[in-house]
C-alpha positions as CSV (number, residue, x, y, z in Angstrom):
1,M,-130.6,13.8,-9.6
2,N,-134.1,14.9,-9.2
3,Q,-136.5,12.2,-10.8
4,D,-139.1,14.7,-11.8
5,L,-136.6,16.4,-13.9
6,N,-136.3,13.3,-16.1
7,N,-140.1,12.5,-16.1
8,I,-139.1,8.9,-15.7
9,S,-141.0,6.9,-13.0
10,Q,-139.5,4.0,-10.9
11,E,-141.9,1.7,-12.8
12,E,-140.4,2.7,-16.2
13,I,-136.9,2.2,-14.8
14,N,-137.7,-1.3,-13.3
15,R,-139.3,-2.3,-16.7
16,S,-136.3,-1.0,-18.7
17,K,-133.8,-3.2,-16.4
18,V,-135.8,-6.3,-17.0
19,I,-135.9,-5.9,-20.9
20,I,-132.2,-4.9,-20.9
21,N,-131.3,-7.9,-18.7
22,N,-133.4,-10.1,-21.0
23,L,-131.7,-8.8,-24.2
24,F,-128.2,-9.4,-22.6
25,T,-129.3,-12.8,-21.5
26,Y,-130.4,-13.9,-24.9
27,Y,-127.2,-12.5,-26.6
28,S,-125.1,-14.3,-24.1
29,Q,-126.9,-17.6,-24.9
30,R,-126.2,-17.3,-28.7
31,I,-122.9,-15.6,-28.7
32,V,-119.6,-16.2,-26.9
33,G,-117.6,-13.1,-25.7
34,Q,-118.1,-10.0,-28.0
35,T,-119.5,-7.9,-24.9
36,K,-118.3,-4.6,-26.6
37,L,-120.3,-5.5,-29.8
38,E,-123.4,-6.6,-27.6
39,K,-123.4,-3.2,-25.7
40,S,-122.9,-1.3,-29.1
41,L,-125.8,-3.2,-30.9
42,L,-128.0,-2.5,-28.1
43,I,-127.2,1.3,-27.9
44,A,-127.9,1.3,-31.6
45,L,-131.2,-0.5,-31.1
46,M,-132.2,1.8,-28.2
47,A,-131.1,5.1,-30.1
48,N,-132.9,3.8,-33.2
49,G,-129.7,4.3,-35.3
50,H,-127.7,2.4,-37.8
51,I,-124.4,0.7,-36.9
52,L,-121.4,-0.3,-39.0
53,L,-119.4,-3.4,-37.9
54,E,-115.9,-4.0,-39.3
55,S,-113.6,-7.1,-38.9
56,V,-112.1,-9.8,-40.8
57,P,-114.5,-12.8,-41.7
58,G,-115.9,-15.3,-39.3
59,L,-116.1,-13.4,-36.2
60,A,-119.9,-13.5,-35.7
61,K,-120.8,-10.2,-37.0
62,T,-123.8,-11.6,-39.0
63,T,-124.8,-13.9,-36.2
64,A,-124.6,-11.1,-33.6
65,A,-126.6,-8.8,-35.7
66,K,-129.2,-11.4,-36.3
67,V,-129.3,-12.3,-32.7
68,L,-130.7,-9.2,-31.2
69,T,-133.1,-9.0,-33.9
70,E,-134.5,-12.4,-33.1
71,A,-134.5,-11.3,-29.3
72,V,-137.2,-8.8,-30.0
73,N,-139.0,-11.0,-32.6
74,G,-138.8,-8.3,-35.3
75,K,-138.9,-8.7,-39.0
76,F,-135.3,-9.5,-40.3
77,S,-134.0,-9.0,-43.7
78,R,-130.5,-9.9,-45.0
79,I,-129.0,-8.5,-48.2
80,Q,-125.7,-10.0,-49.3
81,C,-123.9,-7.1,-51.1
82,T,-122.2,-7.9,-54.3
83,P,-120.7,-5.8,-57.2
84,D,-123.7,-6.6,-59.5
85,L,-126.3,-5.7,-56.8
86,L,-128.7,-3.0,-58.2
87,P,-130.5,-0.4,-56.2
88,S,-133.8,-2.0,-57.2
89,D,-132.7,-5.2,-55.5
90,I,-132.7,-3.3,-52.2
91,I,-135.6,-0.6,-52.4
92,G,-137.8,-2.4,-54.8
93,T,-139.2,-1.7,-58.3
94,Q,-142.2,-1.8,-60.6
95,I,-143.1,-5.2,-62.1
96,F,-145.6,-5.6,-64.9
97,N,-148.5,-7.8,-64.2
98,Y,-149.6,-9.5,-67.5
99,S,-152.9,-10.8,-65.9
100,N,-154.3,-7.3,-65.6
101,N,-151.9,-5.4,-67.8
102,S,-150.7,-3.0,-65.3
103,F,-147.6,-2.3,-63.2
104,E,-147.4,-3.3,-59.6
105,T,-145.1,-2.2,-56.9
106,K,-142.6,-4.8,-55.4
107,I,-141.2,-3.5,-52.2
108,G,-137.5,-4.7,-51.6
109,P,-136.0,-6.4,-48.7
110,I,-135.1,-2.8,-47.2
111,Y,-138.7,-2.9,-45.8
112,A,-138.0,-4.5,-42.4
113,N,-137.2,-3.8,-38.8
114,F,-133.8,-4.9,-39.0
115,V,-131.9,-4.9,-42.2
116,L,-128.3,-6.6,-42.4
117,L,-126.3,-5.3,-45.3
118,D,-123.7,-8.0,-45.3
119,E,-120.2,-7.0,-46.8
120,I,-121.7,-3.3,-47.8
121,N,-118.3,-2.4,-49.4
122,R,-118.6,-5.0,-52.0
123,S,-121.7,-3.3,-53.5
124,S,-121.3,-0.4,-56.1
125,A,-121.3,3.2,-55.1
126,K,-124.8,3.7,-56.7
127,T,-126.2,0.8,-54.8
128,Q,-124.7,2.2,-51.6
129,S,-126.1,5.5,-52.1
130,A,-129.6,3.9,-52.7
131,T,-129.7,3.2,-49.0
132,L,-129.1,6.9,-48.0
133,E,-132.7,7.9,-48.3
134,A,-133.9,4.9,-46.3
135,M,-131.2,5.5,-43.6
136,Q,-131.7,9.1,-43.2
137,E,-135.3,9.8,-44.2
138,R,-136.7,6.4,-43.1
139,Q,-138.6,6.1,-46.4
140,I,-138.1,4.8,-49.9
141,T,-139.4,6.3,-53.2
142,I,-140.4,4.0,-56.1
143,D,-141.8,5.4,-59.4
144,G,-142.2,8.8,-57.6
145,K,-144.3,7.3,-54.8
146,I,-143.1,7.5,-51.2
147,Y,-143.2,4.5,-48.9
148,K,-142.8,5.0,-45.2
149,L,-140.4,2.4,-43.5
150,P,-141.5,0.6,-40.2
151,E,-141.3,2.9,-37.0
152,V,-138.4,0.6,-35.9
153,F,-136.0,0.6,-38.7
154,I,-132.2,-0.1,-38.2
155,V,-129.5,-0.8,-40.7
156,I,-126.7,-3.0,-39.5
157,A,-123.9,-3.2,-42.0
158,T,-120.8,-5.2,-42.2
159,Q,-117.5,-4.7,-43.9
160,N,-114.2,-6.5,-44.2
161,P,-111.2,-4.1,-44.1
162,I,-108.7,-6.6,-45.3
163,E,-109.8,-7.5,-48.8
164,Q,-109.7,-4.6,-51.2
165,E,-110.3,-6.4,-54.6
166,G,-113.8,-6.0,-55.8
167,T,-114.7,-3.5,-53.0
168,Y,-115.8,0.2,-53.0
169,L,-115.0,2.4,-50.2
170,L,-117.9,4.0,-48.5
171,A,-118.1,7.7,-49.0
172,E,-117.9,10.0,-46.0
173,A,-121.6,11.0,-46.6
174,Q,-122.6,7.5,-46.1
175,L,-120.3,6.7,-43.2
176,D,-121.9,9.5,-41.4
177,R,-125.3,8.0,-41.5
178,F,-124.0,5.3,-39.2
179,L,-124.6,6.0,-35.5
180,L,-121.8,3.8,-34.5
181,K,-118.8,2.0,-36.0
182,E,-117.6,-1.0,-34.1
183,K,-114.6,-2.9,-34.6
184,V,-115.0,-6.8,-33.9
185,Q,-111.9,-8.4,-32.3
186,Y,-110.9,-12.1,-32.2
187,P,-112.2,-14.2,-29.3
188,T,-109.9,-15.3,-26.4
189,A,-108.5,-18.8,-26.2
190,A,-110.9,-19.6,-23.5
191,E,-113.9,-18.1,-25.6
192,E,-112.7,-20.2,-28.6
193,I,-113.0,-23.4,-26.5
194,E,-116.4,-22.3,-25.3
195,I,-117.4,-21.8,-28.8
196,L,-116.5,-25.4,-29.6
197,N,-118.2,-26.8,-26.6
198,R,-121.5,-25.2,-27.2
199,I,-121.6,-26.2,-30.9
200,E,-120.8,-29.8,-29.8
201,K,-123.5,-29.7,-27.3
202,K,-125.8,-28.0,-29.7
203,V,-126.9,-25.5,-27.2
204,F,-127.3,-22.7,-29.8
205,N,-130.5,-24.5,-31.0
206,N,-134.2,-23.8,-30.0
207,I,-133.6,-20.6,-28.0
208,Q,-136.8,-18.7,-28.0
209,A,-137.2,-14.8,-28.2
210,I,-137.9,-13.2,-24.8
211,S,-138.8,-9.7,-25.8
212,K,-141.0,-8.0,-28.4
213,L,-140.8,-4.9,-30.7
214,E,-143.0,-3.2,-28.2
215,D,-140.4,-3.6,-25.5
216,L,-137.8,-2.2,-27.9
217,K,-140.1,0.8,-28.7
218,F,-140.5,1.5,-25.0
219,L,-136.6,1.6,-24.4
220,Q,-136.4,4.0,-27.4
221,N,-138.9,6.4,-25.8
222,L,-137.4,5.9,-22.5
223,T,-133.8,6.8,-23.9
224,D,-135.2,10.1,-25.2
225,K,-136.4,11.1,-21.8
226,V,-132.9,10.5,-20.2
227,Y,-131.6,13.7,-18.7
228,I,-128.3,15.3,-20.2
229,D,-127.0,18.3,-18.5
230,D,-125.9,21.6,-20.4
231,S,-122.3,20.9,-19.2
232,I,-122.3,17.5,-20.9
233,K,-123.6,18.9,-23.9
234,N,-120.8,21.6,-23.9
235,Y,-118.2,18.8,-23.4
236,I,-119.5,17.1,-26.4
237,S,-119.5,20.4,-28.3
238,Q,-115.8,21.1,-27.5
239,I,-115.0,17.6,-28.5
240,I,-116.5,17.9,-32.0
241,L,-115.0,21.2,-32.4
242,A,-111.5,19.8,-31.6
243,T,-112.0,17.3,-34.5
244,R,-112.6,20.3,-36.9
245,Y,-109.9,22.7,-35.6
246,P,-107.3,20.3,-34.1
247,K,-104.6,22.8,-34.1
248,N,-106.3,24.8,-31.5
249,Y,-106.3,21.7,-29.1
250,I,-103.8,19.1,-29.8
251,D,-100.0,18.9,-30.8
252,K,-99.5,20.5,-34.2
253,N,-97.7,17.5,-35.9
254,L,-100.6,15.4,-34.8
255,A,-103.1,17.7,-36.0
256,E,-101.6,17.7,-39.5
257,Y,-102.8,14.1,-39.8
258,I,-106.5,15.1,-40.0
259,N,-108.1,15.6,-43.2
260,L,-111.7,16.3,-42.1
261,G,-113.5,16.5,-38.6
262,S,-116.7,15.4,-37.5
263,S,-120.1,16.8,-38.7
264,T,-122.9,17.8,-36.5
265,R,-124.4,14.3,-36.8
266,G,-121.3,13.2,-34.5
267,T,-122.7,15.7,-31.8
268,I,-126.1,14.4,-32.0
269,A,-124.7,10.7,-32.0
270,F,-122.9,11.3,-28.8
271,M,-126.1,12.7,-27.1
272,Q,-128.2,9.8,-28.3
273,C,-125.9,7.0,-27.6
274,A,-124.8,8.5,-24.1
275,K,-128.5,8.5,-23.1
276,A,-128.8,4.9,-24.2
277,L,-125.6,4.0,-22.4
278,A,-126.9,5.6,-19.2
279,L,-130.1,3.8,-19.3
280,I,-128.2,0.5,-19.8
281,N,-126.1,1.3,-16.8
282,G,-129.3,1.8,-14.7
283,R,-129.0,5.7,-14.7
284,T,-131.6,8.4,-15.7
285,H,-128.9,10.9,-16.4
286,V,-125.7,11.1,-18.5
287,I,-122.3,11.4,-17.0
288,P,-118.9,12.3,-18.6
289,E,-117.7,8.8,-18.4
290,D,-120.6,7.8,-20.8
291,I,-119.0,10.3,-23.5
292,V,-115.5,8.8,-22.9
293,E,-116.7,5.2,-23.2
294,L,-118.3,5.9,-26.5
295,K,-115.5,8.1,-28.0
296,Y,-114.2,5.4,-30.5
297,S,-117.6,4.1,-31.6
298,V,-118.9,7.6,-32.5
299,L,-115.9,9.2,-33.8
300,R,-113.6,6.5,-35.6
301,H,-115.7,6.8,-38.9
302,R,-116.3,10.6,-38.7
303,I,-112.7,11.6,-38.4
304,S,-111.0,11.3,-41.9
305,L,-107.1,10.9,-41.7
306,N,-104.8,11.7,-44.8
307,F,-102.2,9.6,-46.5
308,S,-99.4,10.8,-44.2
309,A,-101.2,9.3,-41.2
310,I,-101.3,5.9,-43.0
311,A,-97.5,6.2,-44.0
312,D,-96.6,6.9,-40.4
313,N,-98.8,4.2,-38.8
314,V,-101.0,6.8,-37.1
315,T,-104.5,5.6,-36.2
316,V,-107.6,7.3,-35.7
317,E,-107.7,6.0,-32.1
318,Q,-104.6,7.9,-31.4
319,I,-106.1,11.1,-32.6
320,I,-109.2,10.6,-30.6
321,D,-107.2,10.0,-27.4
322,A,-105.2,13.2,-28.1
323,I,-108.5,15.1,-28.5
324,F,-110.0,13.8,-25.4
325,G,-106.8,14.4,-23.3
326,A,-107.1,18.1,-24.5
327,V,-110.7,18.8,-23.8
328,N,-111.6,19.4,-20.1
329,T,-113.9,17.0,-18.5
330,P,-116.9,18.6,-16.7
């Protein structure tokens, strides 16, 4: 690969390796296992996109989200979503000041570098929609006035797929705003023991941040400069088309389970995430394997299945595998 084509110097590559290794080291000091989650969180940070984490409670989703935030010493905000949470509780509102008889703007907790929306599916649809402008436009509006959010602004949302009582399903429009969706798995027996040992020895305490927001901004700018060939772009395009017109690509019976395919945001997400993944792997160019590695994280929340799929125990991951098997790899 011609280095001049990337406009990435060797000095930039070396600096990116140091920052990425520092972030991985910090994560592994605080979290046992969950390496897939670790990489997905870092990809979201580098691509300056939002990520949705799904699993049963108690698997360190919230902790993992906070850990990488602490690693770069950014401003962190945690919002516990509940059915009675109001949009103004998130974005802010106007408050009357009796001392000077005037209204003052109180900015909500959404104004931070990293915003953790814990159990987002417990908030009402109206409250969920309040985050749409912030996530997409990176700004909020209070009493007609626009407030720009920080340059580094990432929403990390969690949801529990098991409990249905008192929850509100995220609409497709909101799901699409998330760059990635990651399913968090149970730790292994060995990892479970290591967690107990670390808690017993209190090794989680007093771990200092090892990077800065400037380092993260450097990674984001460098990620934009990673080279992606037209053949890879065409590969991504064909994959997205296959989600929209599955009967042209995969078995007809399997295609019948798809209710809705991916939007163009899925195409953009593949490119942005693949660039970040290439840089994490020490490359200045994207390869097809990067796209394959990202297939579930990018597409699992962008392909909508019908009730027949649920009845027949067909998962979205099976559909994604079929699509990738049908599209020629460059």
